[in-house]
N, C-alpha and C positions, 0 to 999 in steps of 0.2 A: 386947882380944885377938881377938874375933870379927871386928872390922873388918879386921884384917891377913890373916885366912884367907879372907875373902869373895872377893877377886879370884882366888885360886888355885882355889877351889871353882867359880867361874863359868867359868874357863878349862877346868878338867877336865870340867865338865858340857858345855861347848860341843864339846870334842874327842870325847867319848863320843857326843854327838848326831850329829855329822858322820860318825863311823865307822858308826853305826847306819844312817843314811840311805844311805851308800855301799853297805853290804851289802844292804839292802833293794832299792835301785836295781838292783844286779846280779842279784839273785834274781828280781825282778819282770820284768826284761827278759830273763831267762834267758841271761845272758852269762857265760861262764866267767871265773874270777878267774885270769888267766894268770900273774900274778906270785906266786901262792901255791904254793910248791913242795910243800906237803903235800897239795894238791888233785890232784896228778898222780903217776903212777908212770912211771918211765923203763924202756923196753924197747929192747934192742940186739940186733943180729945180728952174727955173726962174718963173716969174709971169705968163706967158702964156705957160709954158712948162710942159709936162708930160714925165716921163722917165720909161722905163722898164728895170729891172735888172734881169738877170738869175744867180742864185747862182750856186756854183759848184755841188750841189746835184740835180740841175734841177728845184728847186723851183723858181717861178716867183714873183717878187716884183715890183709893179707899184706905182710910186710916183706921186701924184697929184701936181698941180702947187703950188709953194711957199712952198715946203716941204724940210726939212733937216733931214737926217737919218745918223746913224753911223752903219756900217755893219762890223761884225767880219770878219777879213781877213782869218783866218784858221778855217774852220768849220769841221775839222777832229775829234775834241773832242766835241765841242758844236756848236750849230747854234744859233747865237744871233744877234739881231738888236735893236737899240735904236732909237725911233722916238723923235727927238729933238723938232721938230715943224712941224705940217702939217697933211697930210692924206695919208694913204698907203693901197693898196689892196695887199693881200697875197694869192698866190695859192701854198701851201706848199706840197712838195713831202713827202709821208708818210715814217717815220722812227721812230719806237717805241723806239729805243735805244737812239736817239738824237732828242728830241723834239725841235722845234724852240721856242726860248724865246724872247719876245718883251717887252721892257720897254718903257713906254710912260706916262709922266706927273704923276707919282705916281702909275701907274697901270702896272702890269706885266701880260702878256697874254702868254700862252704856249699851244702848240699843237704838236702831232706827225705828223699830216697832216690834213689840212683843207683849205677851201677857205673863206676868211673873210676880212673885212675892219676895220681899226682903224682910227678914227678921233681924233687927239690930238693937237689942235692948242693952243699955249701958251696964246693967247688973249681971248680964250673962257673959260667959267667956267666948261664945261663938257668934259669928254673923253668918246667916244662912240666906242663900239666894236660890229660889226654886222656880224653874221655867215651866209654864203650862203650854205656851205656844210661841213660836218664833225663836229668835236667837239673841243672846246677850253676851257681851264681853266683860270680863272681870279682871281687875288688877288691884294690887295694893300700892303702897307708896313707892315701892322700889321695882316691881316687876309685874308682868302679865301673869295672871293665874289661870287663864284659859277662856274658852268659849263654851257656853251651855246651850243645848237645844231642848226640844220638847221632852218633858218628864225627867229632866235632869236637875240635880241640886248640887251646889257647892257649899261646903261647910268650912269656914275660915276661923282658925283659932287666933284670937286677937293677941294673946300673950306670946305665943311662939312664932306666929306668922305662917304656920303650916296650914295646909288646906287639903281637902279631899273631895273628889267628885263621886256622888252616889246617885242611886235612883231616887226620884222625887218622893219624899215622905208625904203621905196624904195629910198628916196632921199639920204640916206647914201651911196648907191652904184651906183647911177646914173651917177656920174662924170666920171667913168672909161669907 
């Protein structure tokens, strides 16, 4: 009887071990668990509505009208936000150990502390990241796209994966 149960017990133990290693790996590297819907809260703004959100660390997140974001609930390990659709201004409190990581339409932006805007509307072909102060790093799913400093903007074409760095367009930040 015990010989029949042994393979099932070994498989179960292996699965639990792999799940444990996966969770520890993400916690040790301080990466958000993007696929876990319980780890994030969804915030939306209406057509004529803007919304300010102050994170636990004091960082300010301003949502433009018609925006949907997912904000990580527990930022004690990582600080993560996903822009589902819309435009968001960030004024991130500096924390070298836990940079803020923002996913938006195939682009990941990270910074230990900066002020910047990301425009990532689903209906538009481009994602734009414009830095007002500080520095941000940007990558897509396969490679690093570069680092931006004050008054610089990166425009990423979602269809082709190409990008260009330009001087910050004032119109990108004028909505706030």
